[in-house]
Every structure is written in structure tokens, then in C-alpha cells.
C-alpha positions as CSV (number, residue, x, y, z in Angstrom):
1,X,22.5,-16.3,59.4
2,X,24.2,-18.4,62.2
3,X,22.4,-21.5,61.0
4,X,23.6,-20.9,57.5
5,X,27.2,-20.6,58.7
6,X,26.8,-23.8,60.6
7,X,25.6,-25.6,57.5
8,X,28.5,-24.1,55.5
9,X,31.0,-25.2,58.1
10,X,29.6,-28.8,58.0
11,X,29.9,-28.7,54.2
12,X,33.5,-27.6,54.5
13,X,34.2,-30.5,56.9
14,X,32.6,-32.8,54.3
15,X,34.9,-31.4,51.6
16,X,37.9,-32.0,53.9
17,X,36.9,-35.6,54.6
18,X,36.5,-36.3,50.9
19,X,39.8,-34.5,50.0
20,X,41.6,-36.8,52.5
21,X,40.2,-39.9,50.8
22,X,40.2,-38.9,47.2
23,X,43.0,-40.1,44.8
24,X,41.7,-38.8,41.4
25,X,43.3,-35.4,40.6
26,X,40.3,-34.1,38.7
27,X,37.9,-34.9,41.6
28,X,40.3,-33.4,44.1
29,X,40.5,-30.2,42.0
30,X,36.7,-30.0,42.0
31,X,36.5,-30.6,45.8
32,X,39.0,-27.9,46.5
33,X,37.1,-25.5,44.2
34,X,33.9,-26.3,46.2
35,X,35.7,-25.7,49.4
36,X,37.1,-22.4,48.1
37,X,33.6,-21.2,47.2
38,X,32.2,-22.2,50.6
39,X,35.0,-20.4,52.4
40,X,34.7,-17.3,50.3
41,X,31.0,-17.3,50.9
42,X,31.4,-16.9,54.6
43,X,34.1,-14.3,54.3
44,X,37.2,-16.5,54.9
45,X,39.1,-15.0,52.0
46,X,42.6,-16.0,53.2
47,X,41.6,-19.6,53.7
48,X,39.8,-19.6,50.3
49,X,43.0,-18.2,48.7
50,X,45.1,-20.8,50.4
51,X,42.9,-23.6,49.2
52,X,42.8,-22.2,45.7
53,X,46.5,-22.5,45.7
54,X,46.3,-26.2,46.8
55,X,43.8,-26.7,43.9
56,X,46.1,-24.9,41.4
57,X,49.1,-27.1,42.4
58,X,47.1,-30.1,41.1
59,X,47.1,-28.6,37.6
60,X,50.0,-28.8,35.1
61,X,52.4,-25.9,35.4
62,X,51.4,-24.6,31.9
63,X,47.6,-24.8,32.6
64,X,46.1,-21.3,31.9
65,X,44.1,-21.4,35.2
66,X,47.3,-22.0,37.2
67,X,49.1,-19.3,35.3
68,X,46.3,-16.8,36.0
69,X,46.3,-17.7,39.7
70,X,50.1,-17.3,39.8
71,X,49.8,-14.0,38.1
72,X,47.6,-12.8,40.9
73,X,50.2,-13.9,43.3
74,X,52.9,-12.0,41.4
75,X,50.6,-8.9,41.4
76,X,50.2,-9.2,45.2
77,X,54.0,-9.3,45.5
78,X,54.2,-6.2,43.2
79,X,56.2,-8.2,40.6
80,X,54.5,-6.6,37.6
81,X,56.9,-8.1,35.0
82,X,56.1,-11.7,36.2
83,X,52.4,-10.7,36.4
84,X,52.4,-9.6,32.8
85,X,54.4,-12.6,31.5
86,X,52.1,-15.1,33.3
87,X,48.9,-13.4,32.0
88,X,50.2,-13.4,28.5
89,X,51.0,-17.1,28.8
90,X,47.5,-17.8,30.1
91,X,46.1,-15.8,27.2
92,X,48.1,-17.9,24.7
93,X,46.7,-21.1,26.3
94,X,43.1,-19.8,26.3
95,X,43.4,-18.9,22.6
96,X,43.7,-22.6,21.8
97,X,40.0,-23.1,22.4
98,X,38.3,-20.1,20.8
99,X,34.9,-21.7,20.8
100,X,34.8,-22.4,24.5
101,X,32.8,-19.8,26.3
102,X,34.6,-20.2,29.7
103,X,38.0,-20.0,28.1
104,X,37.0,-17.0,26.0
105,X,35.8,-15.2,29.0
106,X,39.0,-16.0,30.9
107,X,41.0,-14.8,28.0
108,X,39.1,-11.5,28.0
109,X,39.5,-11.2,31.7
110,X,43.3,-11.6,31.4
111,X,43.3,-8.8,28.8
112,X,41.3,-6.6,31.2
113,X,43.7,-7.4,34.0
114,X,46.5,-6.2,31.8
115,X,44.6,-3.0,31.2
116,X,43.8,-3.8,27.6
117,X,40.0,-3.4,27.5
118,X,40.0,-3.0,23.7
119,X,41.6,-6.5,23.3
120,X,39.1,-7.9,25.8
121,X,36.1,-6.5,23.9
122,X,37.5,-7.7,20.6
123,X,37.9,-11.3,21.9
124,X,34.3,-11.2,23.2
125,X,32.9,-9.7,20.0
126,X,34.7,-12.3,17.8
127,X,33.3,-15.0,20.0
128,X,29.8,-13.6,19.8
129,X,29.8,-13.4,16.0
130,X,30.1,-17.2,15.9
131,X,27.4,-18.0,18.5
132,X,23.9,-19.3,17.9
133,X,23.1,-20.1,21.6
134,X,20.9,-17.3,22.8
135,X,21.8,-17.8,26.5
136,X,25.5,-17.3,25.7
137,X,24.8,-14.3,23.5
138,X,22.7,-12.7,26.2
139,X,25.4,-13.3,28.9
140,X,28.2,-11.9,26.8
141,X,26.3,-8.9,25.6
142,X,25.7,-7.9,29.3
143,X,29.5,-8.3,29.9
144,X,30.5,-6.2,27.0
145,X,28.3,-3.3,27.9
């Protein structure tokens, strides 16, 4: 376990080095996401959350992923009105790509975070009705149950 942590810390250091040198916003976003996953994997949740914020600031203000992240921040600050508004904005953005599995799942997640499990299931079922990819169908059936 200690050896695994050492490997992860080295990987985090590599991410930091690449982040310092990288100029492309899309690549920077992916590097931060990798660092977030590594930090979370070793239990450094606060550091992961901080780096997730750095990644989100690279996205446009109206990007659904950023809105969803900011909604979680509003929730943590007990600002439930802002939480709801941000999640609804994220849902509206996710709705623009109804055939994208990741965005459909994110939209359903937002509904669940708002306490609307019926809307969440409805979004997932509509998506499934138009799918032919068996792997996607299997994954979503597990989620719905």
C-alpha cells in the first residue's frame, strides 16, 4: 500500500510538471482531471476538490460541468436557491445533446440531486429507447434499477 502511494505521488508530481508547461486549455483540463482522480484515490479529498475547481475555471462559465461543480459549492454553503438555479442551467445545457451517453447520465444526475428521481428515470428511459449499443443499454439498465 505504501508503494502504491509512492507511485501515485510520483504521478501527481508528473501532472504538476505537465500542468506548469502546458498551454492548451483542453489538455490542461484533462491533466487537472487526472490529478483530481489521483488525489481522490489516495484520500486527499480537499486537494482533489481544490484541483477540480482549478479545472472548472478553465471551462466557459455556461458549461454544464462548471455549473454542476458550482452547484455543489452552493450546496456546501447552504445556498439552496443558487444550487437549484445552477443545476437547472446545467440540465438545460445537457439537454442540447440528447444522444450523448455521458451528458444524458449527467442530466439524470442533476435531476437526482434536485430530488426529482422520476425525471431522472424518465431521461434515462428515453435515452435507452433510442440505443442499439448493448454495452450502453446494459450500463443504463443497471443504473435505473
